[in-house]
N, C-alpha and C positions, 0 to 999 in steps of 0.2 A: 595167685599161684605161688609155688614155693620160691620162685626167683623174683618175686615182687611185682609181677605183671598185674595189670588191672583188666578185668573182663567186664564189658558193658553190654547189656542187652538193648538192642534197638527194636523196641516194640513195633513201631510202624515200618521200620526198615527191614524187618524180618531177617536179622542176622545178629551175630555177636561181633564186637570189635575188641581187639586186644591191644593194650598200650603197655609200654615199659613204665617203670616207676617214675620216670621223668616226664611222662605224658606223650612220648613219641609213639606213633602208630606202628604196630607190628604186623597184624593180620586181621582178616575177617574170617569168621567161622560160620558155617552153615548157611551161607548166602543162598537164597532161593530154596532152602530146605525147611525153614520155619514158617509158621503162620502166627505171628504175634508172640515172640518169645518173652517170657516174664522173668520169674525168679531164676537166679543162677546159684548153684551150689558147687563148690570145688571140694572134692574129698581128699583124704590124706595121700592118695596116689596121683593127685593132680588131674583126675578125671573131672570133666565139666558136665554137670547134670543141669538140664534146662527144662523148665516147665514151658511146654509149647502150647500156649493157651488155645488157639483156634484149631490146632491139629489134635487136641484132646489126648496128649501123651507126654511122656518125659523122654527126652533124647539125651544120649550120653556121647561125649566126644573126648578124645585125648587132648592133652595140652597143646599138641601140634595142630589141632583142628581136624583130626581124622575121626570120622564117624565110627562109634563102637557098637552101639545098640540103642534100642528104644523099648519102652514098656508102657502099659496102661491103656493102650488102644482098646476101645470098646468098654472100658471101665471108668476112666476119668472123663469129666466134663468140664472144660475150660479151667484146667489147673492153673493156679496163680501163685501159689507159694507153698 
């Protein structure tokens, strides 16, 4: 993210973990909302796009961890990257 945070997808933990640039834990995102999150992409507005593998969609969150939207449901099959 723009402030140097590191976002990690926990494929089997079904959440994202956010750390500061020194490796200190900041927050979890999407806990109990994902089903095997894979690839993460952060756009130039610090929105976090997540390929939600087993939910067959892409979910979008703000850098604060708030859900924004989702897309691809009924179209994507196990998005990975």
